[in-house]
C-alpha positions as CSV (number, residue, x, y, z in Angstrom):
1,X,0.0,-0.1,0.0
2,X,2.7,2.5,1.0
3,X,4.7,1.7,-2.2
4,X,1.7,2.2,-4.4
5,X,0.7,5.5,-2.7
6,X,4.4,6.8,-2.9
7,X,4.4,6.2,-6.8
8,X,0.8,7.7,-7.0
9,X,1.9,10.8,-5.1
10,X,5.1,11.2,-7.2
11,X,3.1,10.9,-10.4
12,X,0.5,13.4,-9.3
13,X,3.4,15.8,-8.2
14,X,5.1,15.5,-11.5
15,X,1.9,15.8,-13.7
16,X,-0.4,18.0,-11.6
17,X,-2.8,19.1,-14.4
18,X,-3.8,15.6,-15.4
19,X,-5.3,15.0,-11.9
20,X,-6.5,18.5,-11.5
21,X,-8.3,18.5,-14.8
22,X,-9.7,15.0,-14.1
23,X,-11.4,16.1,-10.8
24,X,-12.5,19.4,-12.5
25,X,-14.4,17.3,-15.2
26,X,-15.9,15.2,-12.5
27,X,-17.2,18.2,-10.7
28,X,-18.4,19.6,-14.0
29,X,-20.4,16.4,-14.7
30,X,-21.9,16.6,-11.2
31,X,-23.0,20.2,-11.8
32,X,-24.4,19.3,-15.2
33,X,-26.5,16.5,-13.8
34,X,-27.7,18.8,-11.1
35,X,-28.8,21.3,-13.7
36,X,-30.4,18.6,-16.0
37,X,-32.3,16.6,-13.2
38,X,-32.9,19.4,-10.7
39,X,-33.2,19.4,-7.0
40,X,-35.9,17.2,-5.5
41,X,-36.0,17.0,-1.7
42,X,-38.9,16.2,0.6
43,X,-39.8,16.9,4.3
44,X,-41.6,13.6,4.6
45,X,-39.9,10.8,6.7
46,X,-41.4,7.3,6.5
47,X,-40.5,4.9,9.3
48,X,-40.9,1.4,7.9
49,X,-41.7,-1.4,10.2
50,X,-43.7,0.7,12.8
51,X,-47.4,0.1,13.5
52,X,-48.5,3.5,12.5
53,X,-46.7,3.2,9.2
54,X,-48.1,-0.2,8.6
55,X,-51.7,1.3,9.0
56,X,-50.8,4.2,6.8
57,X,-49.7,1.8,4.0
58,X,-52.6,-0.4,4.4
59,X,-54.9,2.6,4.3
60,X,-53.2,3.8,1.2
61,X,-53.7,0.5,-0.5
62,X,-57.3,-0.2,0.5
63,X,-58.7,3.2,0.8
64,X,-56.5,5.6,-1.3
65,X,-58.9,8.5,-1.2
66,X,-58.5,8.7,2.7
67,X,-54.8,8.2,2.8
68,X,-53.7,11.6,1.5
69,X,-51.4,14.1,3.4
70,X,-52.8,16.5,5.9
71,X,-52.0,20.1,6.2
72,X,-53.2,22.9,8.4
73,X,-53.3,26.7,8.7
74,X,-53.6,28.7,11.9
75,X,-55.4,32.0,11.8
76,X,-54.8,34.6,14.6
77,X,-56.5,37.9,15.3
78,X,-54.8,41.0,16.7
79,X,-54.4,41.1,20.5
80,X,-57.8,41.7,22.2
81,X,-59.8,41.2,19.0
82,X,-61.8,38.2,17.7
83,X,-61.8,36.3,14.4
84,X,-65.6,35.8,14.3
85,X,-66.6,39.2,13.2
86,X,-68.7,39.4,10.1
87,X,-65.9,40.9,7.9
88,X,-63.3,38.5,9.1
89,X,-65.6,35.4,8.9
90,X,-66.4,36.3,5.4
91,X,-62.7,36.7,4.4
92,X,-61.8,33.3,6.1
93,X,-64.8,31.5,4.5
94,X,-63.8,32.8,1.0
95,X,-60.3,31.6,1.5
96,X,-61.4,28.2,2.7
97,X,-63.8,27.9,-0.3
98,X,-60.9,28.7,-2.7
99,X,-58.8,25.9,-1.0
100,X,-61.6,23.4,-1.3
101,X,-62.0,24.2,-5.0
102,X,-58.5,23.4,-5.9
103,X,-57.5,20.1,-7.4
104,X,-56.1,17.4,-5.1
105,X,-57.9,18.9,-2.0
106,X,-60.7,16.9,-0.5
107,X,-63.9,18.8,0.1
108,X,-65.7,17.3,3.2
109,X,-69.0,18.9,2.2
110,X,-69.1,17.1,-1.0
111,X,-68.2,13.7,0.8
112,X,-70.9,14.4,3.4
113,X,-73.5,15.0,0.8
114,X,-72.4,11.7,-1.1
115,X,-72.6,10.0,2.2
116,X,-76.0,11.3,3.1
117,X,-77.3,10.3,-0.3
118,X,-76.1,6.8,0.1
119,X,-77.6,6.5,3.7
120,X,-81.0,7.8,2.5
121,X,-81.2,5.1,-0.2
122,X,-80.1,2.3,2.2
123,X,-81.6,3.4,5.5
124,X,-84.1,0.6,6.1
125,X,-82.8,-0.8,9.3
126,X,-85.2,-2.0,12.1
127,X,-85.9,0.4,15.0
128,X,-85.6,-2.3,17.8
129,X,-83.8,-1.2,20.9
130,X,-84.5,2.5,20.1
131,X,-86.2,3.0,23.6
132,X,-83.3,1.5,25.4
133,X,-80.9,3.7,23.6
134,X,-83.0,6.8,24.3
135,X,-82.9,6.1,27.9
136,X,-79.3,5.8,27.9
137,X,-78.8,9.0,26.1
138,X,-81.2,10.8,28.6
139,X,-79.1,9.4,31.5
140,X,-75.9,10.6,30.0
141,X,-77.4,14.0,29.2
142,X,-78.4,14.4,32.9
143,X,-74.6,14.2,33.8
144,X,-72.7,17.5,33.6
145,X,-70.6,17.7,30.4
146,X,-67.5,19.8,30.3
147,X,-67.5,21.7,27.1
148,X,-64.1,21.9,25.2
149,X,-62.5,25.4,25.0
150,X,-63.0,25.4,21.2
151,X,-65.7,24.7,18.7
152,X,-66.5,24.9,15.0
153,X,-66.6,28.1,13.2
154,X,-70.3,28.9,12.4
155,X,-71.5,30.8,9.4
156,X,-75.3,31.4,9.3
157,X,-75.7,28.6,11.6
158,X,-73.7,26.1,9.6
159,X,-70.3,24.9,10.6
160,X,-67.4,25.7,8.3
161,X,-65.8,22.3,7.3
162,X,-62.4,21.7,8.8
163,X,-62.5,24.9,11.0
164,X,-62.1,25.1,14.8
165,X,-62.1,28.4,16.7
166,X,-61.2,29.1,20.3
167,X,-63.9,30.3,22.7
168,X,-62.2,33.7,23.0
169,X,-62.1,34.0,19.2
170,X,-58.5,34.8,19.0
171,X,-57.1,31.7,17.3
172,X,-58.6,29.4,14.7
173,X,-57.3,26.2,13.1
174,X,-58.1,25.0,9.6
175,X,-57.3,21.5,8.7
176,X,-57.7,19.8,5.3
177,X,-56.5,16.7,3.4
178,X,-55.2,16.1,0.0
179,X,-56.1,13.2,-2.1
180,X,-52.5,12.1,-2.4
181,X,-49.4,12.6,-0.1
182,X,-47.5,15.8,-0.3
183,X,-44.6,14.2,-2.1
184,X,-46.9,13.2,-4.9
185,X,-48.6,16.6,-5.3
186,X,-47.9,18.4,-8.7
187,X,-45.8,21.5,-8.6
188,X,-47.9,24.5,-7.6
189,X,-50.6,22.8,-5.7
190,X,-49.1,23.8,-2.2
191,X,-48.3,27.3,-3.5
192,X,-52.0,27.8,-4.6
193,X,-53.0,26.8,-1.1
194,X,-50.7,29.3,0.5
195,X,-51.8,32.1,-1.9
196,X,-55.4,31.3,-1.1
197,X,-55.1,31.6,2.7
198,X,-52.7,34.6,2.4
199,X,-55.5,36.7,0.9
200,X,-57.1,36.6,4.3
201,X,-54.4,39.0,5.6
202,X,-55.5,41.8,3.1
203,X,-56.9,44.6,5.3
204,X,-58.4,42.4,7.9
205,X,-55.6,42.3,10.4
206,X,-55.6,38.5,10.4
207,X,-52.3,36.5,10.4
208,X,-52.3,33.1,8.4
209,X,-49.6,30.7,9.4
210,X,-49.4,27.7,7.0
211,X,-48.0,24.3,8.2
212,X,-44.4,23.2,7.1
213,X,-46.0,20.7,4.8
214,X,-47.2,23.5,2.6
215,X,-43.8,25.1,2.3
216,X,-41.0,24.2,0.0
217,X,-38.5,22.1,1.9
218,X,-35.4,24.2,2.8
219,X,-32.0,22.6,2.9
220,X,-30.6,23.3,6.2
221,X,-27.2,24.6,5.0
222,X,-26.3,28.1,5.6
223,X,-23.9,30.5,7.3
224,X,-23.0,28.1,10.2
225,X,-20.8,26.1,7.7
226,X,-19.1,29.3,6.5
227,X,-18.3,30.3,10.1
228,X,-16.9,26.9,10.7
229,X,-14.6,27.2,7.7
230,X,-13.4,30.6,8.8
231,X,-12.5,29.3,12.1
232,X,-10.8,26.3,10.6
233,X,-8.8,28.6,8.3
234,X,-7.6,30.7,11.3
235,X,-6.6,27.6,13.3
236,X,-4.7,26.1,10.4
237,X,-2.8,29.3,9.7
238,X,-1.9,29.5,13.3
239,X,-0.8,25.9,13.4
240,X,1.1,25.8,10.1
241,X,2.2,29.4,9.9
242,X,1.6,29.6,6.1
243,X,-1.5,30.8,4.3
244,X,-0.6,28.6,1.3
245,X,-0.3,25.4,3.5
246,X,-3.5,26.3,5.5
247,X,-5.5,26.8,2.3
248,X,-4.8,23.4,0.7
249,X,-6.8,21.4,3.4
250,X,-9.8,23.7,2.9
251,X,-9.8,23.5,-0.9
252,X,-9.5,19.6,-0.6
253,X,-12.4,19.5,1.8
254,X,-14.6,21.8,-0.4
255,X,-13.9,19.8,-3.5
256,X,-14.7,16.5,-1.9
257,X,-17.9,17.8,-0.3
258,X,-18.9,19.5,-3.5
259,X,-18.7,16.4,-5.5
260,X,-20.2,14.1,-2.8
261,X,-23.3,16.3,-1.7
262,X,-23.7,17.7,-5.3
263,X,-23.8,14.2,-6.8
264,X,-26.4,13.1,-4.1
265,X,-28.6,16.1,-5.1
266,X,-28.0,15.3,-8.8
267,X,-29.8,11.8,-8.2
268,X,-32.4,13.2,-5.9
269,X,-35.0,13.0,-8.6
270,X,-34.6,9.2,-8.8
271,X,-34.3,8.3,-5.2
272,X,-36.2,9.5,-2.1
273,X,-34.1,12.2,-0.3
274,X,-35.2,14.4,2.6
275,X,-34.0,17.9,3.2
276,X,-31.7,16.8,6.1
277,X,-29.9,14.1,4.1
278,X,-26.9,16.2,3.1
279,X,-26.4,17.6,6.5
280,X,-24.5,14.6,7.9
281,X,-22.4,14.4,4.6
282,X,-21.6,18.1,4.8
283,X,-20.4,18.0,8.5
284,X,-18.5,14.8,8.2
285,X,-17.1,15.6,4.8
286,X,-15.6,19.0,5.8
287,X,-14.2,17.4,8.9
288,X,-12.4,14.5,7.3
289,X,-11.4,16.4,4.3
290,X,-9.6,19.0,6.3
291,X,-8.1,16.3,8.6
292,X,-6.9,14.0,6.0
293,X,-5.3,16.7,3.8
294,X,-3.6,18.1,7.0
295,X,-2.1,14.8,7.7
296,X,-0.2,14.8,4.4
297,X,0.6,18.5,4.2
298,X,2.0,18.4,7.7
299,X,4.0,15.2,7.1
300,X,5.5,16.7,4.0
301,X,6.6,19.8,5.9
302,X,8.1,17.9,8.6
303,X,10.1,15.9,6.2
304,X,11.3,19.0,4.6
305,X,12.3,20.6,8.0
306,X,13.7,17.5,9.6
307,X,15.4,15.6,6.8
308,X,15.9,18.6,4.3
309,X,14.3,16.7,1.4
310,X,12.9,18.4,-1.7
311,X,9.2,19.2,-1.8
312,X,8.8,16.6,-4.6
313,X,10.4,13.7,-2.6
314,X,8.8,14.9,0.7
315,X,5.3,14.9,-0.9
316,X,5.7,11.5,-2.3
317,X,6.9,10.1,1.0
318,X,4.0,11.9,2.8
319,X,1.4,10.4,0.5
320,X,3.1,6.9,1.0
321,X,3.1,7.3,4.8
322,X,0.4,9.6,6.0
323,X,-1.6,8.5,2.9
324,X,-1.9,5.0,4.4
325,X,-3.3,6.4,7.6
326,X,-5.7,8.4,5.6
327,X,-6.9,5.5,3.6
328,X,-7.5,3.3,6.7
329,X,-9.0,6.2,8.8
330,X,-11.4,6.8,5.9
331,X,-12.4,3.2,5.7
332,X,-13.0,3.1,9.4
333,X,-15.4,6.1,9.1
334,X,-17.2,4.6,6.2
335,X,-17.8,1.3,8.1
336,X,-19.1,3.3,11.1
337,X,-21.5,5.3,8.9
338,X,-22.8,2.2,7.2
339,X,-23.7,0.8,10.7
340,X,-26.7,3.1,10.5
341,X,-28.1,0.7,7.9
342,X,-28.8,-1.8,10.8
343,X,-31.6,0.3,12.1
344,X,-33.6,-0.1,9.0
345,X,-34.9,3.5,8.7
346,X,-34.9,4.6,5.1
347,X,-34.1,8.2,5.5
348,X,-31.3,7.4,8.0
349,X,-30.0,4.8,5.5
350,X,-29.9,7.3,2.8
351,X,-28.2,9.9,5.1
352,X,-25.5,7.4,6.0
353,X,-24.8,6.3,2.4
354,X,-24.4,9.9,1.2
355,X,-22.0,10.6,4.0
356,X,-20.1,7.4,3.4
357,X,-19.7,8.2,-0.3
358,X,-18.6,11.7,0.5
359,X,-16.0,10.4,2.9
360,X,-14.7,8.0,0.2
361,X,-14.5,10.9,-2.2
362,X,-12.5,12.9,0.3
363,X,-10.1,10.1,0.7
364,X,-9.6,9.9,-3.0
365,X,-9.2,13.7,-3.4
366,X,-6.7,13.8,-0.5
367,X,-4.6,11.0,-2.1
368,X,-4.6,12.3,-5.8
369,X,-5.7,16.0,-6.0
370,X,-3.7,17.1,-3.0
371,X,-0.3,15.9,-4.2
372,X,-1.1,17.5,-7.6
373,X,-1.7,20.9,-5.9
374,X,1.4,20.4,-3.9
375,X,3.2,20.0,-7.3
376,X,1.9,23.3,-8.3
377,X,3.0,24.9,-5.1
378,X,6.4,23.4,-5.3
379,X,9.1,24.6,-2.8
380,X,6.8,27.4,-1.7
381,X,5.1,25.0,0.7
382,X,7.8,26.0,3.2
383,X,8.9,29.5,3.3
384,X,12.6,30.4,3.4
385,X,12.2,32.0,6.9
386,X,10.7,28.7,8.2
387,X,13.5,26.7,6.7
388,X,16.1,28.9,8.3
389,X,14.3,28.6,11.6
390,X,14.2,24.9,11.4
391,X,18.0,24.6,10.7
392,X,18.8,26.9,13.7
393,X,16.9,24.5,15.9
394,X,18.4,21.4,14.3
395,X,21.4,21.5,16.6
396,X,19.5,21.8,19.8
397,X,16.7,19.2,19.3
398,X,14.2,19.5,22.1
399,X,11.5,16.8,21.9
400,X,8.0,17.7,23.1
401,X,5.4,16.1,25.2
402,X,4.1,14.0,22.4
403,X,7.6,12.4,21.8
404,X,7.8,11.4,25.5
405,X,4.2,10.0,25.4
406,X,4.9,7.8,22.4
407,X,8.2,6.5,23.8
408,X,6.4,5.7,27.1
409,X,3.6,3.8,25.2
410,X,6.2,1.8,23.2
411,X,8.2,1.0,26.3
412,X,5.3,-0.2,28.3
413,X,3.3,-1.5,25.5
414,X,1.9,-4.7,27.1
415,X,0.6,-3.0,30.4
416,X,-1.1,-0.4,28.0
417,X,-2.6,-3.0,25.9
418,X,-4.0,-4.9,28.9
419,X,-5.5,-1.7,30.3
420,X,-7.0,-0.6,27.2
421,X,-8.6,-4.0,26.6
422,X,-10.0,-4.1,30.1
423,X,-11.5,-0.7,29.7
424,X,-13.1,-1.4,26.3
425,X,-14.4,-4.9,27.7
426,X,-16.0,-3.1,30.7
427,X,-17.6,-0.6,28.5
428,X,-19.1,-3.3,26.2
429,X,-20.7,-5.4,29.1
430,X,-24.2,-3.8,28.5
431,X,-24.1,-5.1,24.8
432,X,-24.6,-8.7,26.2
433,X,-27.9,-7.6,27.7
434,X,-28.9,-5.6,24.6
435,X,-32.5,-6.5,23.6
436,X,-32.7,-6.0,19.9
437,X,-36.5,-5.8,20.1
438,X,-35.8,-2.1,21.1
439,X,-35.2,-1.3,17.4
440,X,-38.8,-0.9,16.5
441,X,-39.3,1.2,19.6
442,X,-36.4,3.3,18.3
443,X,-38.2,3.6,15.0
444,X,-41.4,4.7,16.6
445,X,-39.7,7.6,18.5
446,X,-39.0,8.9,15.1
447,X,-42.6,8.8,13.9
448,X,-43.6,12.2,12.5
449,X,-47.0,13.2,11.4
450,X,-47.4,14.5,7.9
451,X,-49.7,17.4,9.0
452,X,-47.4,18.9,11.4
453,X,-47.7,22.7,12.0
454,X,-44.8,25.1,12.2
455,X,-43.2,26.0,15.5
456,X,-44.7,29.4,15.4
457,X,-48.2,28.3,14.8
458,X,-47.9,25.5,17.4
459,X,-47.0,28.2,19.9
460,X,-49.9,30.4,18.8
461,X,-52.5,27.6,18.8
462,X,-51.3,26.4,22.1
463,X,-50.9,29.7,24.1
464,X,-54.3,29.3,25.7
465,X,-54.7,25.5,25.1
466,X,-57.8,26.2,23.0
467,X,-57.0,24.7,19.6
468,X,-54.8,21.7,19.1
469,X,-53.8,19.8,16.0
470,X,-55.6,16.5,15.7
471,X,-52.4,14.7,14.6
472,X,-49.9,14.6,17.4
473,X,-46.7,12.7,17.5
474,X,-46.7,9.2,18.7
475,X,-45.6,8.5,22.2
476,X,-44.2,5.2,23.7
477,X,-46.1,3.6,26.5
478,X,-44.5,1.4,29.2
479,X,-45.4,-1.7,27.2
480,X,-43.6,-0.3,24.1
481,X,-46.7,0.3,22.1
482,X,-47.5,3.5,20.3
483,X,-50.6,5.5,21.1
484,X,-51.9,8.7,19.3
485,X,-52.8,11.6,21.5
486,X,-55.7,13.9,20.2
């Protein structure tokens, strides 16, 4: 392995443009595929194997018209005002009618009319037991009934389908259902719903807060990664003392992450990919990309300082020695990421695979593109001032703490091995009592309703405990079964 990597590093150093242009072509192919196929991500997370998901799959198969995705909109009135004034009720009703008139949106009034028609044609059941049922109903009506703090929004004595309003009139919740899941909706349907409910805000003082399922999924990649790169650049410059040497690891990391994450997005039209899939690949890819390149660059510089080798020979030896560590370290990370496949959750498996491929690409980039860039840099990887400073210290060699630590470990290697094995064995004792039945329970804790509302609308609708979304997350009981709270 070391000999092969040594020859590979020397060839990349001698003919840098062959390797650089090769990686640029690969990056160009990824960008072209991304432009052709487009970006397709979803906020839906299916948890295969859970009881709730089995019910949803069965419902979709046997009763597809009732298995569509759910969404909601929260309406709020200004502080101290009500939503059920004539002007605001008219505006809300018009918006709701527009939503129900859209394609792929189920209109409960039409379903109720059809059900009533079927019931009137087949209602020939005997009336036996009516007296007993009437007596029971009368007994129940005699008991005091606690009214809920919300009720249907009434217009001319008729409830508006899908609308609940709080008793104080400050908050209302509109829930509706699509004929298909949100991921299967054509482009523009969700935007049409948002535009319809947004018209309520024109001159009425009402605020409309759509649920996340009506919004285009946003990829959670932003300024935090930029801040991290800036901090990494500062640390590298302080450590290496050279802007050129500090910039190479960052370039290598960005190149590997760009190809890995960009390639994942390029095939997102053919595989199910959530908006959080690239997050793990981005974090791990940047970390290992910088580390692996730093191993090789730092090794080359040490060889130049300590043995006064040329930059060419030092780069080749650095790839042959530190490159071997990079290869096996990357292999270890890939195996660890693939361990997420054991859980059997599809979106976690996709996240792990994308991250693993990104790490693999970072390893290849560090072993091929980095020595090519070092060939372009040449002897400038170490400044003249740094070389003179290293020579002045050559006569008075002072080994640091790390050198003493390594010598101590080598000298007392067998006691160290025994202690490490004992510690690891003790930490692994709970694995013997691991009940693998807990994996479905782990899956159920990730269950996420399709009709979830935004954090802001949840806070508004729950501020006085008056209006609650009917689809709440599953919770685990002590027996390990899932139950749905309403």
